C-alpha positions as CSV (number, residue, x, y, z in Angstrom):
1,M,0.0,0.0,0.1
2,T,1.1,3.6,-0.8
3,S,-0.1,6.1,1.7
4,G,0.0,10.1,1.8
5,A,-2.4,13.1,1.3
6,C,-3.7,15.2,-1.6
7,Y,-6.5,17.6,-1.5
8,G,-7.1,16.9,2.2
9,F,-7.8,13.2,1.6
10,A,-5.6,10.6,3.5
11,I,-5.0,8.4,0.9
12,E,-4.3,4.5,0.8
13,S,-3.7,2.9,-2.3
14,Q,-3.3,-0.3,-3.4
15,L,-1.1,1.5,-6.8
16,E,2.3,3.3,-6.3
17,L,1.7,7.0,-6.7
18,A,4.3,9.4,-7.1
19,Y,2.8,12.9,-6.4
20,L,1.2,12.4,-2.8
21,R,2.1,14.8,0.0
22,Q,2.7,14.1,3.8
23,G,-0.3,14.9,6.1
24,G,-3.7,13.6,6.6
25,G,-7.4,14.4,6.0
26,T,-10.5,12.5,5.1
27,P,-9.8,8.7,4.4
28,L,-10.3,7.7,0.7
29,L,-9.2,4.3,-1.2
30,V,-7.5,4.1,-4.3
31,A,-7.9,0.2,-5.7
32,A,-7.8,-1.5,-8.9
33,G,-11.0,-3.0,-10.1
34,K,-13.7,-2.8,-13.1
35,G,-16.4,-1.6,-11.2
36,H,-20.0,-1.6,-12.8
37,D,-20.6,-1.0,-16.2
38,P,-22.7,2.4,-16.2
39,S,-26.2,2.9,-17.7
40,G,-27.6,6.0,-19.6
41,E,-26.5,9.0,-21.1
42,A,-23.3,10.7,-20.1
43,V,-23.6,13.8,-18.1
44,L,-20.5,15.3,-19.0
45,E,-18.0,14.9,-22.0
46,W,-14.6,16.0,-22.5
47,R,-12.6,16.1,-26.0
48,D,-9.6,18.4,-24.7
49,P,-6.8,17.7,-23.6
50,F,-8.1,14.1,-23.7
51,R,-11.2,12.1,-24.3
52,A,-13.6,11.4,-21.5
53,S,-16.8,10.7,-20.4
54,L,-18.5,10.8,-16.8
55,Y,-21.7,8.8,-16.0
56,A,-23.6,9.5,-13.0
57,S,-25.8,7.2,-10.5
58,G,-26.4,8.7,-7.1
59,P,-23.2,9.4,-5.2
60,T,-21.1,6.9,-7.9
61,Y,-19.7,8.0,-11.0
62,R,-18.1,6.0,-13.9
63,L,-15.7,8.1,-15.8
64,W,-14.3,6.6,-19.2
65,V,-10.9,8.1,-19.9
66,D,-9.7,7.0,-23.6
67,E,-6.9,4.8,-23.9
68,L,-6.9,4.3,-20.2
69,G,-10.2,2.7,-19.3
70,W,-12.7,3.0,-16.7
71,Y,-12.4,4.9,-13.2
72,E,-15.1,4.5,-10.8
73,I,-15.7,7.2,-7.9
74,D,-17.9,6.2,-4.8
75,T,-18.4,9.6,-3.1
76,E,-20.1,8.2,-0.5
77,Q,-17.9,5.3,0.7
78,R,-14.8,7.5,-0.3
79,R,-13.2,4.9,-2.7
80,I,-11.9,5.1,-6.5
81,L,-11.5,2.3,-8.6
82,V,-8.9,2.7,-11.1
83,P,-8.4,0.8,-14.7
84,E,-5.6,-1.8,-15.1
85,S,-2.8,0.3,-17.6
86,S,0.8,0.0,-18.0
87,E,0.5,3.7,-18.4
88,R,1.5,4.2,-14.5
89,V,1.9,8.1,-14.9
90,L,-1.1,9.0,-16.8
91,L,-3.1,6.8,-14.8
92,E,-2.2,8.8,-11.7
93,E,-2.5,12.0,-13.3
94,R,-6.2,11.4,-14.1
95,L,-7.0,10.3,-11.0
96,W,-6.0,13.5,-9.4
97,G,-8.4,15.8,-12.2
98,I,-12.2,14.8,-12.3
99,P,-12.5,11.9,-9.9
100,L,-10.7,13.8,-7.0
101,A,-12.7,17.1,-8.2
102,L,-16.1,15.0,-7.6
103,S,-14.7,13.7,-4.1
104,F,-13.7,17.1,-2.7
105,A,-16.8,18.8,-4.3
106,A,-19.1,16.0,-2.3
107,R,-17.1,17.1,0.6
108,G,-18.0,20.9,-0.1
109,D,-15.2,22.2,-1.2
110,L,-14.8,24.2,-4.3
111,P,-12.9,23.0,-7.4
112,L,-11.6,25.6,-9.3
113,H,-9.5,25.3,-12.8
114,A,-6.3,27.2,-11.3
115,A,-2.7,26.7,-10.2
116,A,-1.4,28.0,-6.8
117,V,1.9,28.7,-5.4
118,E,2.6,29.7,-1.6
119,V,4.6,33.1,-1.3
120,N,5.0,34.3,2.4
121,S,2.7,31.3,3.9
122,E,0.0,32.3,1.5
123,A,-1.5,31.0,-1.6
124,V,-1.7,33.2,-4.7
125,L,-4.2,31.2,-7.0
126,I,-3.1,31.2,-10.8
127,A,-6.2,31.0,-12.7
128,A,-6.7,30.6,-16.6
129,P,-8.0,28.4,-19.3
130,G,-5.8,25.4,-20.4
131,V,-3.7,27.4,-23.0
132,F,-3.1,30.5,-21.2
133,G,0.2,29.4,-19.3
134,K,-0.9,28.8,-15.7
135,T,1.5,25.9,-15.5
136,T,4.5,27.7,-16.8
137,L,3.9,30.5,-14.5
138,A,3.7,28.2,-11.7
139,A,6.5,26.4,-12.8
140,A,8.3,30.2,-12.8
141,F,7.5,30.6,-9.2
142,A,9.2,27.4,-8.4
143,S,12.4,28.0,-10.2
144,A,12.1,31.1,-8.0
145,G,11.9,28.9,-5.1
146,Y,8.4,29.1,-4.1
147,R,6.4,25.9,-3.3
148,V,3.8,25.1,-5.8
149,L,0.6,23.8,-4.3
150,T,-1.3,22.5,-6.8
151,E,-0.8,22.6,-10.7
152,D,-4.1,22.2,-12.5
153,L,-7.0,21.9,-10.1
154,S,-7.3,24.1,-6.8
155,C,-9.4,22.4,-3.9
156,L,-10.9,25.6,-2.0
157,R,-12.6,25.8,1.7
158,L,-14.7,28.8,2.2
159,A,-15.8,28.5,5.8
160,Y,-12.4,29.5,7.3
161,G,-10.5,31.9,5.1
162,P,-10.9,30.7,2.6
163,T,-8.0,28.3,2.4
164,L,-6.5,26.3,-0.3
165,V,-5.9,22.6,0.3
166,P,-2.8,21.4,-1.9
167,G,-3.3,18.8,-4.7
168,P,-0.8,16.5,-6.3
169,A,3.0,17.5,-6.1
170,M,3.6,17.4,-10.0
171,L,4.1,19.9,-13.0
172,R,3.7,19.2,-16.5
173,L,5.5,21.3,-18.6
174,R,5.6,21.7,-22.5
175,R,9.4,20.5,-23.8
176,D,10.0,24.3,-24.8
177,V,9.4,25.8,-21.4
178,V,11.4,22.9,-20.1
179,E,14.2,24.3,-22.2
180,E,13.9,27.8,-21.6
181,I,13.5,27.9,-17.7
182,E,15.4,26.0,-14.5
183,L,13.4,23.3,-13.3
184,P,12.5,22.9,-9.6
185,P,13.6,20.1,-7.8
186,G,12.2,16.9,-8.3
187,T,12.1,13.8,-10.5
188,V,11.1,13.2,-14.2
189,V,8.7,10.5,-14.0
190,L,7.7,10.6,-17.8
191,D,9.7,11.9,-20.8
192,E,7.4,12.5,-23.9
193,P,8.5,14.3,-26.8
194,H,6.5,17.3,-26.0
195,R,6.0,17.0,-22.5
196,V,7.9,16.7,-19.4
197,H,6.3,15.2,-16.1
198,L,7.9,16.3,-13.0
199,A,7.7,14.8,-9.3
200,L,8.3,17.6,-7.1
201,D,11.0,17.0,-4.6
202,E,10.4,15.1,-1.5
203,A,12.0,17.7,1.0
204,T,9.9,20.6,-0.6
205,R,6.8,19.7,-1.4
206,G,5.6,20.3,1.8
207,D,2.4,18.7,3.4
208,C,-1.2,18.8,2.8
209,S,-2.2,21.5,5.5
210,P,-4.7,24.5,4.3
211,V,-2.8,27.3,3.2
212,P,-4.7,30.8,3.7
213,V,-5.6,32.1,0.1
214,R,-3.9,35.8,-0.3
215,A,-5.2,36.5,-4.0
216,I,-6.3,35.2,-7.2
217,V,-4.5,36.1,-10.4
218,V,-6.2,35.7,-13.6
219,I,-4.1,35.7,-16.6
220,R,-4.7,37.3,-19.9
221,A,-2.5,38.0,-23.0
222,G,-0.6,41.1,-23.8
223,A,2.2,42.7,-25.1
224,E,3.7,44.4,-21.4
225,I,3.4,43.3,-17.8
226,E,0.3,44.9,-16.3
227,L,-1.6,44.1,-13.1
228,D,-4.9,45.3,-12.0
229,R,-7.6,44.7,-9.6
230,V,-10.7,43.1,-11.4
231,A,-14.2,44.3,-10.2
232,S,-16.3,41.8,-8.5
233,P,-18.9,41.1,-11.5
234,A,-16.0,40.4,-14.2
235,A,-14.1,38.5,-11.4
236,I,-17.4,36.1,-10.6
237,R,-17.8,35.9,-14.5
238,D,-14.3,34.8,-14.9
239,L,-13.9,32.2,-11.9
240,L,-17.4,30.6,-12.6
241,A,-16.4,29.8,-16.0
242,L,-13.2,28.0,-14.5
243,S,-15.3,26.0,-11.8
244,F,-15.8,22.6,-12.1
245,R,-19.7,21.4,-11.9
246,L,-21.9,19.0,-12.9
247,P,-24.7,20.1,-15.4
248,A,-28.0,20.5,-12.8
249,D,-29.6,23.4,-11.2
250,D,-28.2,22.8,-7.7
251,E,-24.5,22.3,-9.0
252,H,-24.8,25.5,-10.8
253,R,-26.2,27.1,-7.9
254,R,-23.5,25.7,-5.5
255,A,-20.7,27.2,-8.2
256,F,-21.9,30.5,-8.4
257,E,-22.5,30.9,-4.8
258,G,-19.0,29.6,-3.7
259,V,-17.4,31.7,-6.5
260,A,-19.1,34.6,-5.1
261,E,-17.9,34.2,-1.9
262,L,-14.6,33.5,-2.8
263,V,-14.8,36.9,-4.8
264,R,-16.1,38.8,-1.6
265,K,-13.4,37.5,0.5
266,V,-10.4,37.4,-1.5
267,P,-9.0,40.4,-4.1
268,V,-9.0,39.1,-7.6
269,W,-6.2,40.7,-10.1
270,G,-5.7,40.7,-13.9
271,L,-2.7,39.8,-15.0
272,V,-1.3,40.4,-18.5
273,R,1.8,38.4,-19.2
274,P,3.7,38.5,-22.5
275,D,4.5,34.9,-24.0
276,R,7.9,35.5,-23.7
277,F,9.7,33.4,-21.6
278,E,12.5,36.1,-20.8
279,T,9.5,38.1,-19.1
280,L,8.9,35.2,-16.6
281,P,11.2,36.2,-13.6
282,A,9.8,40.3,-13.9
283,V,6.4,38.7,-13.8
284,V,7.4,36.8,-10.7
285,E,8.5,39.8,-9.3
286,K,5.7,41.8,-10.3
287,V,3.1,39.5,-8.5
288,V,5.2,39.0,-5.3
289,A,5.6,42.8,-4.9
290,D,2.1,44.0,-5.7
291,V,-0.4,41.2,-4.6
């Protein structure tokens, strides 16, 4: 068994997992198993960056991930069954996405499509659609000595703070990014032609204790570095588009209320970041100084 923590779960796994942190939390079992075939129509489907379909039956979900197989997520029993596959790294990385988002959303936390780094013992979220470079910017913070709290999906608790619960200790970086910036300490667990998968160093990844949220930075493209506060209506619109939710009225209401409360308590900034690697250190310095 492999044990560790991620997104506030104390995970016991029959599979070897590379990205766990130290710490405890709500018990969750990860095991190999086929589970039951789903029935009915898929409630959600994805085509990018990978093909997947999600089926729901009460507190149990079945997720088909192309080229990997079926995941079964029981949010009531806190158990996730994963398919048998030789693609061990990809198998784990898909686990930390939709299956864990469903699991911690059922617990009452807010899933948001954002990276996060720790600056002066506080979390700064880096929010953006998939192609806007949030992982690249998180890697630039890591290269400057700041801890990466999560790379792609943020788990937010709103009752006390809000706080961010650290996710998997990983970075997935494009090959051109790896060639241009200094990687933080870690182990390359998968080296693909176009992407490098890095497990962050055990000594620096830290534990899974919640971190107070200081600010949210929403990335935008532009020619010069700019950082300005975003008005609440626009901030709610931007972050709601990045929230993970199922297509049901109560899910939309939960997501809207969670995002609105988050914006009420945490300042949101718009960051214009030129798409040039040489500007990354200046961008990091700007965010640290102003935010």
